C-alpha positions as CSV (number, residue, x, y, z in Angstrom):
1,X,4.8,-10.2,-8.5
2,X,4.9,-8.0,-5.5
3,X,7.8,-8.1,-3.0
4,X,7.1,-6.5,0.5
5,X,10.3,-5.9,2.5
6,X,10.1,-4.6,6.1
7,X,11.3,-5.3,9.5
8,X,9.7,-7.7,12.0
9,X,6.3,-6.5,13.2
10,X,6.1,-3.9,10.5
11,X,2.9,-5.0,9.0
12,X,3.7,-6.9,6.0
13,X,1.6,-9.8,6.6
14,X,-1.4,-7.7,7.1
15,X,-0.9,-5.8,4.1
16,X,-0.4,-9.0,2.1
17,X,-3.7,-10.2,3.3
18,X,-5.3,-6.9,2.4
19,X,-3.8,-7.0,-1.1
20,X,-5.3,-10.5,-1.7
21,X,-8.8,-8.9,-0.7
22,X,-8.5,-5.7,-2.8
23,X,-6.7,-6.9,-6.1
24,X,-9.2,-8.1,-8.7
25,X,-7.4,-11.3,-9.4
26,X,-6.4,-14.1,-7.2
27,X,-2.8,-13.7,-5.4
28,X,-0.9,-16.1,-3.5
29,X,0.9,-14.7,-0.3
30,X,4.2,-16.4,0.6
31,X,6.3,-15.1,3.5
32,X,9.9,-16.0,4.7
33,X,8.1,-17.1,8.0
34,X,6.5,-19.8,5.9
35,X,10.0,-20.9,5.0
36,X,11.5,-20.7,8.4
37,X,8.3,-22.7,9.5
38,X,8.9,-25.4,7.1
39,X,12.6,-26.0,8.2
40,X,13.3,-29.2,10.3
41,X,13.3,-28.2,14.0
42,X,17.0,-28.8,14.3
43,X,17.6,-26.0,11.8
44,X,15.5,-23.5,13.6
45,X,18.0,-22.9,16.2
46,X,21.4,-23.9,14.7
47,X,24.5,-22.3,13.2
48,X,23.9,-24.2,9.9
49,X,20.3,-22.9,9.9
50,X,18.7,-19.9,11.4
51,X,19.1,-18.7,14.9
52,X,17.3,-16.0,16.9
53,X,19.4,-14.3,19.7
54,X,17.8,-13.3,22.8
55,X,18.4,-9.6,21.9
56,X,16.4,-10.1,18.6
57,X,19.4,-10.6,16.5
58,X,19.0,-13.1,13.5
59,X,22.0,-15.2,12.2
60,X,21.6,-17.5,9.1
61,X,24.0,-20.3,8.2
62,X,24.9,-22.0,5.0
63,X,22.2,-24.7,4.9
64,X,19.6,-21.9,5.4
65,X,21.1,-20.0,2.6
66,X,21.0,-22.8,0.2
67,X,17.4,-23.7,1.4
68,X,16.4,-20.0,0.9
69,X,17.8,-19.9,-2.6
70,X,15.8,-22.9,-3.6
71,X,12.8,-21.3,-2.0
72,X,13.3,-18.1,-4.1
73,X,13.6,-20.1,-7.2
74,X,10.5,-22.1,-6.6
75,X,8.6,-19.0,-5.9
76,X,9.9,-17.5,-9.1
77,X,8.9,-20.8,-10.9
78,X,5.3,-20.4,-9.8
79,X,5.4,-16.8,-11.0
80,X,6.7,-17.7,-14.3
81,X,3.9,-20.5,-14.6
82,X,1.3,-17.7,-14.2
83,X,0.7,-17.4,-10.5
84,X,0.4,-14.0,-9.0
85,X,2.5,-13.8,-5.8
86,X,2.9,-11.4,-3.1
87,X,6.2,-12.1,-1.1
88,X,6.5,-11.0,2.5
89,X,10.3,-10.8,3.2
90,X,12.7,-9.2,5.6
91,X,15.9,-8.2,3.7
92,X,18.5,-8.8,6.7
93,X,21.2,-8.2,3.9
94,X,19.7,-5.1,2.6
95,X,20.7,-4.7,-1.2
96,X,22.4,-8.2,-1.2
97,X,19.0,-9.6,-0.2
98,X,17.3,-7.7,-3.0
99,X,19.9,-8.7,-5.5
100,X,19.3,-12.4,-4.7
101,X,15.6,-12.0,-5.3
102,X,16.2,-10.0,-8.4
103,X,18.4,-12.8,-9.8
104,X,15.6,-15.3,-9.0
105,X,12.8,-13.2,-10.5
106,X,14.7,-12.2,-13.5
107,X,12.2,-11.8,-16.5
108,X,9.2,-11.1,-14.4
109,X,7.4,-7.9,-13.7
110,X,8.1,-7.1,-10.1
111,X,6.7,-4.3,-7.9
112,X,9.4,-3.7,-4.9
113,X,7.5,-2.3,-1.8
114,X,9.2,-1.0,1.1
115,X,7.0,-1.4,4.3
116,X,8.2,1.0,6.9
117,X,7.3,1.5,10.5
118,X,8.9,3.3,13.2
119,X,11.0,1.3,15.7
120,X,8.8,2.3,18.7
121,X,5.6,1.2,17.1
122,X,7.1,-2.0,15.8
123,X,8.4,-2.8,19.2
124,X,4.9,-2.3,20.6
125,X,3.5,-4.8,18.0
126,X,6.2,-7.1,18.8
127,X,5.5,-7.2,22.5
128,X,1.8,-7.6,21.8
129,X,2.5,-10.6,19.5
130,X,4.5,-12.2,22.3
131,X,6.1,-14.7,19.7
132,X,9.3,-12.8,18.8
133,X,12.4,-12.0,20.6
134,X,12.3,-8.6,22.2
135,X,14.4,-6.1,20.2
136,X,14.2,-7.8,16.9
137,X,11.5,-5.4,15.4
138,X,13.6,-2.3,16.6
139,X,16.7,-3.5,15.3
140,X,15.5,-4.3,11.9
141,X,13.0,-1.3,11.3
142,X,15.5,0.7,9.5
143,X,18.3,-1.7,8.8
144,X,16.5,-3.8,6.3
145,X,15.8,-0.8,4.2
146,X,19.5,0.6,4.0
147,X,20.5,0.4,0.4
148,X,17.3,-1.2,-0.9
149,X,15.4,0.5,-4.0
150,X,11.7,0.4,-4.2
151,X,8.9,1.3,-6.7
152,X,6.5,2.0,-3.6
153,X,7.0,2.9,0.0
154,X,4.3,2.6,2.7
155,X,4.5,3.6,6.3
156,X,2.5,1.5,8.8
157,X,3.4,3.6,11.8
158,X,-0.1,5.4,11.7
159,X,-1.7,3.8,8.4
160,X,-3.8,0.9,8.4
161,X,-2.8,-2.2,6.5
162,X,-5.9,-1.9,4.1
163,X,-4.9,1.8,3.3
164,X,-1.4,0.8,2.5
165,X,-2.7,-2.1,0.3
166,X,-4.7,0.3,-1.7
167,X,-1.7,2.4,-2.2
168,X,0.3,-0.6,-3.4
169,X,-2.7,-1.9,-5.5
170,X,-2.8,1.4,-7.5
171,X,0.8,0.6,-9.0
172,X,0.0,-2.9,-9.9
173,X,-0.3,-3.4,-13.7
């Protein structure tokens, strides 16, 4: 199990795809974006679900928390059943978010990876993508890493996703 944590537009999804290419065994790639996309539309802009503010802030409610907890347990069940999984997440709650994953993944071999990117570069990627609220990437660039512990750190500010994936793959058992 590999858990990638980094802010919006930091390059996690690209790294996950490259990991699938460079690791010898097949790995599934799952993202918190997949969970958000799977939500009913009414929960994608609600107090109970997840809401994205015009300034890039993200707020989650009790219903989203419950569904995310079930999703984490489901991901863990797949890993316990033998699937190799790369998870791409954004630890909005810092160490609390990591703690929730640690609890769900208990008993599994997990490689914790911090995906760093400067706020300026992430903001430029965010602008180029055009599908994120301006300010999200800059606001999350450092905040998601505060208090989180990692086995490996990569920085996509200047490094390519493939180089980062190779650095991470070197730590996979």
